[in-house]
N, C-alpha and C positions, 0 to 999 in steps of 0.2 A: 688244031691250033696254028697259028702263022709262026714260021720261024724265021728270025732275024741272025743268019750265019750259024752259030749253034746257040744262040738264046732265043728262048720264046719270047713274045711280047711282056707276059705276065712276070718273066725271070727278069727282062730287061727292067722293069719297073723296079722289081725289088732291089735290085744292084742302085739304081739310083734313089732309092729311098734309102740306103744305107743296110739293107739285108742281104747277106752274101749265104746263099744256098750252100751245103757242102757237096752237092755233086750237081752239075749241069747235064742236060740230056746232050747224049752224045759225045760228052767231053768229060773225062775223069781227069779230077785234079789231083795229083799226087802229091801229098803230105811226107815232109819229113819229121823224124821223130821228135825233134828240135821247135817243130812249129805247129803242134799238133792244133785243131782247132781254128786256125789261121788259112784264109781263102784268099788270095791274091784278086785285086781287082783289075780285070782286063785292059790293055791301055784305050781298048776303044769305048769303054764306060762314061758316059756322059756325067761331067761335074758342074755341080751346081756353082755359078757366080757367087762370089762375095763382093756384096757393095760397098763401096769407097764411102768412109762417115763423112758428112756434111759438117763444115764447123759452124756453130752457131756464131753468128754475127754479132759485133759488140755494138750495143745501142748508141749513137751519138746523139747527145742532149742538144735540142734545138738552141741556135743563137739568140741572146738575149734582145727582146725589142729594141729597135734602132731610138738612139734619143731624138727629139721634137728638132727638125731643121731649123726652125725658129730659135731657138734657146740656143743652139751650137753658133748660130750666124750674130746673134747679141753678144755673148760673150766674148765671142772672138774679135770683134767691133772694141768692146768697153775695153778688154786688155790692149790691145794695139793704138789706141787712141790717148792711153793715159798717159799723161806725163812722169814717167818713174817706173820702178820695177813693181808688176804685180803678177801674182798667179791666182788662177779662178777655178775652181772646181765644183761640179752639183754631180751628185750621183741617185739615182732612184732608188730607195731602200726596196720598193716592192717588186718594181721590174726589173732591176739591174743596170740599167744602161749608166753611163758616167758621160760628163762631157768637160772637157777643160780647155783652158787657154794658159799657156807657161805654165800649165801644172807640173811638170816635173822639175820644176829648180827649186832647190833649196831657200827658204826663206826664214829670217828670224821668227820665231815663235812667240817671244815673251811671255805673257803671260797665258797665253793658250796653253801653255805647256803644263799649268796646275790642271788640265784634264787628265795628262798621264801621272800626275801625283796620284788624285782622286783616286782613278782606277786601280792602281796600285792598293791602295790603302783598302779598297772596296774587296779586291781580289783576298787581301791579307783576311779579312772580315768572312770570306766567301771559305776561305780554309781552316777559320778556326783560328785563327792567330792573333785577332783581336777582335774587339767589339765598339760600336760606336758609341756606347757608353762608357769606355775606359776613360777615367779621368786625368787630368793636366794642367798644371798649373803653369801659366805664363808667365815669366820675369823678363826685366828688363836685359839680362844676356840672352835672349830669344831674339831681342830685335834684329831686323834688318835695314832695308834702304826704300827710298821711295813709297809706297802707298801703304800704310799699316795702322788702320785704323783703331785696331786692338791696343795699340800702343797708349790710347789715352783710357783705357780702363785699369792697367797695371798699378797697383797700388804698391803701399811698403811691403805687405805680402803677397803681391803676385796677384795676378787673376785665375782663381780656379773655374775651369771648364770643362769641356769632353771633347773626344775626338769627332763626335758628331759635328758640335759646334764651329769646330777649328774647320771642318772641311766645309760647312755652309757658310762660313765668313770668308776662305779661300777662294770658293767659287761663286759666290753671289755679290761679293764686294772686291774681290781680287787681293784681299788682303796678303801682301808678301809675307809677313812674320809667320802669319798663320800655315803658310804654304812652306815654309822652311820646317818649320816644328813638324809637321807630317810626314815631309820629306826625311827628316832625320830619324821620326819614328819608326819608318819601315826600312832603316838601313842605311840611306843614301842613296846618291842617284846610283849606283850600280842596282839597287833594286828595281827602280824603276825602269831603266835600259833592259834588266831580265824581263820585266813586264812586258815591254815592248817587243822583245825578242822572240818570247813564247808564244806570245798570241800573233807574232808574223804580222805586224801592223805596218811593215815596209821601210819607207824612206822618212823615218823620224828619229830625230836625235834627242836627247836629252841634254841638258848643259849641267854645269856644276853647283848649280843652285843660286838662288837670287844675289848673293853677295859677292861670290867670284866672278858671276856672269855679266854684273853691274860694274863693277870696279875696273874687269877687263874691257868693257865696251868703251869706258871712259879714258882708260892708259892708266889707271892706278891700281897699286899693290893694297887689298882689303885690309883696313884694321877695325876692330869692335868700336872705336869710337865716331867713326863715321855713322853708327847707327842712330846716333843721338842727334835732335834737332835737325838743323841743317849743316851738320858737318860734312855729310859729304858733297852735295854742292859747292861750300866753300872750298873742299880740297879741289875738287874738279876743276872750278875757276882759275886755281892758282897754275895750273899745267900750263907749257907752251902750248900754241894752238898747233905746232907740226906734231906736237905728242898726242894730242887728242884725235887729229885729222888721221893720223895713219893707224890709231886703235879702231877708230871710229869705221873708217874704208875696210879693214882687216874684218872686223866682224860681220860687214855686210857680204863681202866676199866669200865666206867661210864660216858661218856661223855655228857655234858649236851647240846651240839649239834649233838649228835649223831644221825643217821639215818642209815637205812640196805640199801643195794643194790638192792634188789628186791623192796622198795619202791618207791626209786627216780627213777629207771626204767620205773614204772607202772605210776608215776606221770608225768612224762617226753612224756610217752606215751599219757594219757590223755590230754596234754597241746596241743600236736600236731593234736590229734584227734579234739580241739576246744571245750572240755567240764569245761574248767576250766576261761577262760575268753572270751571277745567277740570277733569275726573274726578279728578287726582292731588292739586289743592290743595283740593279739595271734600272728597276722602276723610280727607285730613290735618287740616283743620279738624274735622270732627265727630270724628272720633278721640281730637283735643286736648280740644275740650270734652267728651267723655266720660268724660275721666280728671281734671276739675275736682275742685279740693278745698275749693272753698267753698262756703258754703248747703248743707248737708247736711240739714239739717231744713227747707228750704222747699219747693220742687217736688218735689226727691230723695225727702223722708222720706217718699212715698207711692207711688215705684216699687215693683209688683211684682216678686218674683223670676220671672227668665226674660227680664223687659223691658230696653232698654238707653235711657239717658237722657243726652243731653250740652246743658249749660246755660250760660248765664252770668248771675250775680247783678249786683245794683248796689244800693249803699246809701248815703244823703245823711246831709247833718247834721241835727244835733239842736239843737232849742232850745227851751226852757221846755215842753220834755215832748212834743214832735212832732218827727215824723222827715218829712224832705222827700226821699221817693225810698226805697221799699223794693221790691226787684223781684225777678225771676228769670224767664227766659225759656229756652224750649229746646225739642229735639227727643225725643219719646218714641216709641221704638218696639217695638211687639209682638212675641210670640216667631213670630208667623206673616208678620212682615214688615211688617206695614201702619205707617205713620207718622202721628203728628199734631204740631203745634207749637202751644207752649202761652205766653201770654205773661200774666203778672201783675203789674200795675205800682201799687204804692200809692203817691200822690202825696202825700197829707199824712194824716199818723194819729198820735192819742196810745194806740194801743191797745198792748200789751205784745208783745214780741217772741214769744212763744209763741200771741198769738193770731192774731198776723201768718201766722205760718207753719202755723196750722190751716186758713186761708182757704185758702193756696196748697196744702196738701194735701188738700183739699176737691175743688178742681179736679180735680186727679191722678186721685183715687178716681173723679169722675164720668166722666172720659173712660176709664177701664178700664172702669167698670160697661155703658158703652155701647157697647163695643168689640164688632164681631161677626166 
């Protein structure tokens, strides 16, 4: 047997493998009484290397597909050439890309904000805090200002209805009284703001409710008698022009109900994906938006046959040939099921209504032209 120094090949292999014999050939190991059974490993024994752990790399998600270049070019041109303050945004629900032009500026929402009230109501429903069949009787004390078709239905004993019907009227007819009733039913503006914050909807404000918002925009202090007939219009017309102009400009500069086109388009995309409400509430809300009766020549005016579109319009007050808020936002779905969300917010313009509608229709036409 071949010897390596004082170790044979076999003994060396045993040492490497972790087996230390009690006695080695030609070399006695002396043990102390306190270390009985312990055999020290010689300094020249070979030690096995310990591999360094290799960290597992964190997978990086692929970037979303790029938006169609033609769509971005068209939207940029439409925004820059329009005579007024406008924000435009489009988001692909399925692919995740977004395009925008002036999409980060807060614009007056006006009745677009009814969407957040409706979502808060449906969120309460999902939590079991109310049902759509809850009864409610509308009275003259509920009346607010401007568009409120439900006022004609109020008799001596009021108008008995349900939360479902109030929601439908607020969304499809943009009824201000129905919307304000729903707002109070869920606890007021703070409840809607809480929903927006909890769902992380971004740069979306919610104002103080229709009465205070419209009175402030006009330069008035709200009085309940303004809800009857044309009392609000008469009180507003009696104000000095300087008061009205100052209030009007202040509202446009920093709208308490302001939101960006980008935030709204992305919030609607999350709604469509089912990220904000239950499946049943999501389906109900989108179907109701698709049955809207308002703004037929805004975004809807360019929706081709075979496509579906659910939306919410918003229109602000006029002063000296200008309009503070002329909007439309919605969910556009192609025949193959792909969906896009669109937000066009005109914050201040003196352009004619047909010219505003032409701008909105051009955005839809570009989305359709770039759909694959």
